[in-house]
C-alpha positions as CSV (number, residue, x, y, z in Angstrom):
1,M,-0.1,-0.1,-0.2
2,T,1.5,3.4,-1.0
3,H,1.2,6.6,0.8
4,L,-1.6,9.2,0.2
5,R,-1.0,13.0,0.8
6,S,-4.1,15.6,0.8
7,K,-4.9,19.2,1.3
8,P,-8.1,19.8,3.1
9,F,-10.5,22.8,2.8
10,M,-13.8,23.9,4.4
11,A,-17.0,24.5,2.6
12,A,-19.7,26.4,4.4
13,A,-19.4,24.9,8.2
14,L,-18.9,21.6,6.9
15,L,-15.4,19.6,6.8
16,A,-14.3,18.8,3.4
17,I,-11.2,16.9,2.4
18,T,-9.8,16.7,-1.0
19,A,-7.2,13.6,-1.5
20,T,-4.0,13.1,-3.2
21,V,-3.6,9.4,-3.6
22,T,-1.3,6.9,-5.3
23,G,-2.4,3.6,-6.4
24,C,-3.0,0.6,-4.3
25,A,-1.2,-2.3,-6.0
26,T,-3.1,-5.6,-6.8
27,T,-1.4,-8.8,-7.4
28,T,-0.8,-8.0,-10.9
29,A,0.6,-4.7,-12.7
30,P,-1.6,-2.8,-15.2
31,S,-0.5,-3.0,-18.9
32,S,-1.1,0.5,-19.6
33,S,-1.8,3.9,-18.1
34,T,-5.1,5.8,-17.7
35,E,-5.7,9.5,-18.2
36,P,-9.1,11.1,-16.9
37,G,-11.4,10.9,-19.9
38,K,-9.7,8.3,-21.9
39,M,-10.9,4.9,-22.3
40,T,-8.2,2.4,-21.7
41,V,-8.3,-1.6,-21.9
42,H,-5.9,-3.3,-19.6
43,S,-4.9,-7.0,-19.9
44,S,-4.9,-7.3,-16.1
45,A,-6.7,-5.8,-13.2
46,P,-5.7,-1.9,-13.1
47,L,-4.4,-0.3,-10.0
48,L,-6.8,1.5,-7.6
49,P,-6.3,4.7,-5.5
50,S,-5.2,3.7,-2.2
51,A,-7.9,5.9,-0.6
52,L,-10.5,3.2,-1.4
53,F,-8.5,0.8,1.0
54,P,-8.4,1.0,4.9
55,G,-4.6,0.2,4.9
56,S,-3.9,-2.3,7.6
57,A,-6.9,-1.5,9.9
58,E,-9.1,-4.1,10.6
59,Y,-12.4,-1.9,11.5
60,F,-14.0,1.2,10.1
61,Q,-15.7,3.7,12.3
62,G,-18.3,6.0,11.6
63,W,-18.5,9.3,13.4
64,N,-21.6,11.8,13.8
65,C,-20.0,15.4,14.1
66,Q,-21.5,18.5,15.2
67,P,-21.9,21.5,14.3
68,A,-23.5,21.2,11.0
69,S,-24.3,17.2,11.3
70,Q,-20.9,16.3,9.6
71,H,-20.4,12.5,9.1
72,L,-16.9,11.0,9.2
73,V,-15.5,7.7,8.6
74,T,-12.0,6.4,9.8
75,A,-9.7,3.6,9.8
76,T,-6.7,3.1,12.5
77,N,-3.6,1.7,11.2
78,A,-0.3,1.3,13.5
79,N,1.1,4.5,12.8
80,D,-1.7,6.9,11.0
81,L,-5.3,7.1,10.6
82,R,-7.2,7.5,7.4
83,L,-10.0,9.9,7.4
84,W,-12.9,10.2,5.0
85,S,-15.4,13.1,4.9
86,L,-18.4,13.7,2.4
87,H,-15.9,15.4,0.1
88,G,-12.8,12.9,0.0
89,A,-9.9,11.4,1.9
90,W,-7.0,12.2,4.0
91,R,-4.2,10.6,5.9
92,L,-3.0,11.7,9.2
93,P,0.4,10.4,10.9
94,Q,0.2,9.8,14.5
95,A,1.3,12.7,16.9
96,V,2.5,12.8,20.4
97,V,-0.3,13.6,22.9
98,A,-0.6,13.0,26.8
99,S,-4.1,10.9,26.7
100,G,-6.0,9.4,23.7
101,A,-4.6,9.1,20.2
102,R,-3.8,12.2,18.1
103,Y,-3.1,12.3,14.5
104,Q,-2.3,15.5,12.7
105,E,-1.2,16.6,9.3
106,G,-0.6,20.4,8.8
107,D,-3.6,22.4,10.3
108,I,-5.9,19.4,10.5
109,S,-5.9,16.9,13.5
110,F,-8.0,14.0,14.7
111,W,-7.8,13.4,18.4
112,N,-9.7,10.2,19.6
113,R,-10.6,9.7,23.1
114,G,-12.5,6.8,23.5
115,E,-16.0,7.0,21.9
116,Q,-15.4,10.6,21.3
117,A,-13.1,12.7,19.0
118,L,-12.1,16.3,18.4
119,V,-11.4,17.2,14.9
120,E,-9.7,20.7,14.6
121,T,-9.3,22.5,11.5
122,P,-8.4,26.0,10.3
123,R,-12.1,26.9,10.4
124,G,-12.8,25.5,13.7
125,Q,-13.5,22.4,15.5
126,L,-15.8,19.3,15.3
127,Q,-17.0,17.5,18.5
128,C,-17.5,13.8,17.2
129,Q,-19.3,10.7,18.7
130,L,-18.7,7.2,17.4
131,A,-22.0,6.0,15.9
132,E,-21.2,2.7,14.1
133,Q,-18.1,0.4,13.7
134,R,-17.7,-2.3,11.1
135,R,-15.1,-5.0,10.6
136,G,-13.6,-4.4,7.1
137,M,-14.0,-6.9,4.4
138,T,-11.0,-9.0,3.7
139,R,-9.9,-11.4,0.8
140,A,-10.4,-14.5,2.7
141,E,-14.2,-13.6,3.0
142,Q,-14.4,-12.5,-0.7
143,P,-11.8,-14.4,-2.5
144,G,-10.3,-13.0,-5.9
145,V,-12.2,-9.8,-5.0
146,M,-10.5,-6.5,-4.8
147,F,-13.2,-4.1,-4.5
148,L,-16.8,-4.8,-3.5
149,G,-19.6,-2.2,-3.9
150,R,-23.2,-2.8,-2.8
151,G,-26.7,-1.5,-2.2
152,N,-30.2,-2.0,-1.2
153,E,-33.9,-1.8,-2.3
154,P,-33.4,-3.9,-4.4
155,G,-30.3,-5.5,-3.1
156,W,-27.4,-5.3,-5.4
157,S,-23.4,-5.9,-5.6
158,V,-20.6,-5.3,-8.0
159,A,-17.4,-7.2,-7.4
160,L,-14.2,-6.1,-9.4
161,A,-11.8,-9.1,-9.8
162,H,-8.1,-8.8,-8.4
163,D,-6.3,-10.4,-11.5
164,E,-8.3,-9.4,-14.7
165,P,-10.4,-6.4,-15.8
166,S,-13.7,-8.0,-15.1
167,L,-16.4,-7.4,-12.7
168,T,-19.6,-9.6,-11.5
169,L,-22.9,-7.8,-11.2
170,Q,-25.6,-9.1,-8.8
171,L,-29.2,-7.6,-8.8
172,N,-32.3,-8.2,-7.3
173,Y,-31.0,-9.6,-4.2
174,G,-28.8,-12.1,-6.0
175,Q,-31.4,-13.5,-8.4
176,E,-29.8,-12.1,-11.4
177,S,-25.9,-12.4,-11.8
178,H,-23.5,-11.2,-14.8
179,T,-19.7,-11.1,-15.5
180,F,-18.5,-8.6,-17.8
181,P,-14.9,-7.4,-19.1
182,Y,-14.6,-3.6,-18.4
183,M,-12.5,-0.7,-19.6
184,V,-11.3,2.2,-17.5
185,S,-12.7,5.6,-18.6
186,V,-11.5,7.6,-15.6
187,M,-8.6,6.9,-13.2
188,D,-8.0,9.9,-11.1
189,N,-5.6,9.2,-8.3
190,Q,-5.7,12.8,-6.9
191,A,-9.5,12.6,-6.5
192,G,-9.6,9.0,-5.5
193,R,-12.3,8.6,-8.3
194,V,-12.5,5.6,-10.8
195,V,-15.1,5.2,-13.6
196,L,-15.5,1.6,-15.3
197,E,-17.6,0.9,-18.4
198,N,-18.2,-2.1,-20.7
199,A,-15.3,-3.5,-22.7
200,Q,-18.4,-4.5,-25.2
201,M,-20.9,-2.4,-26.7
202,E,-23.7,-4.3,-25.0
203,P,-25.2,-4.0,-22.8
204,F,-24.3,-0.8,-21.3
205,F,-23.0,-0.4,-17.9
206,R,-20.9,2.2,-15.8
207,V,-19.4,2.1,-12.3
208,R,-18.5,5.1,-10.5
209,I,-16.2,4.8,-7.6
210,E,-15.5,7.7,-5.4
211,A,-13.3,8.1,-2.1
212,G,-15.6,9.7,0.6
213,A,-17.5,8.8,3.8
214,C,-20.6,6.6,2.9
215,F,-22.8,4.9,5.4
216,D,-25.2,2.0,4.2
217,D,-28.6,3.5,4.1
218,M,-30.0,0.5,5.9
219,S,-27.6,-0.5,8.6
220,G,-25.8,2.8,9.0
221,E,-22.4,0.9,8.6
222,P,-19.3,3.0,7.4
223,F,-17.5,2.7,4.1
224,P,-14.7,4.7,2.6
225,A,-16.2,5.0,-1.0
226,R,-19.5,5.8,-2.7
227,V,-20.5,3.5,-5.7
228,T,-22.8,4.4,-8.4
229,L,-23.8,1.6,-10.9
230,T,-25.7,2.4,-14.2
231,Y,-27.1,-0.7,-15.7
232,G,-30.3,-1.6,-17.9
233,G,-31.5,1.9,-17.9
234,Q,-31.3,1.9,-13.8
235,Q,-29.1,3.7,-11.7
236,Y,-28.1,2.2,-8.2
237,S,-26.3,4.0,-5.1
238,G,-24.5,2.4,-2.5
239,C,-21.1,2.3,-0.7
240,G,-17.9,-0.1,-1.2
241,Q,-14.4,-1.0,0.0
242,G,-11.2,-1.9,-1.5
243,I,-10.1,-5.2,-0.3
244,A,-6.1,-5.7,-0.3
245,P,-4.7,-9.0,-0.4
């Protein structure tokens, strides 16, 4: 897993974070590079932005913060903390503190004290309360999958293979399943954004993945990415997570 660097900004009273991310390697290297807006076919699975992955963390935490009802997601690693807002991702190295666990990069810090946290930014402070915790998905639980996105009503999922540019769609609570090759139309590591489209003319599909705090609309579980699937004239929205080996 490679490092991310990012520069935060505030929009209104909300904490917004943009992400500068480098790729998170799968088990194979891509055969070609991809620029935003240019369709590219790979012979192996492409690299995905590391902002879609938890690093070595086992859990994702969801936080409800005030003022402005901001919602954040975190994943705590040995020496740093990955932080997702509604607007992107940020990686904070661990800082020295007398009590609790504090992580800081520049003017942004996250000070965790049990189920409460204080987020400091150039625009002010956010008082946060732990709301949900979810164990991250693993390759043992999802064999051969490097990214899994899913949503509800009706239940759907999209799984990206780790070794080739193919994905499997499951629709209608698993009653309908399709596996397709895909092409990369957008790979924006800086924004943590990926767009995949069909490598065949029919049927058309598009999968858009963006790094940012996401919460399952039924369980409230936290995820580090928002996923939008367009297929069969329908659009589906949900959350997702990168799954490292």
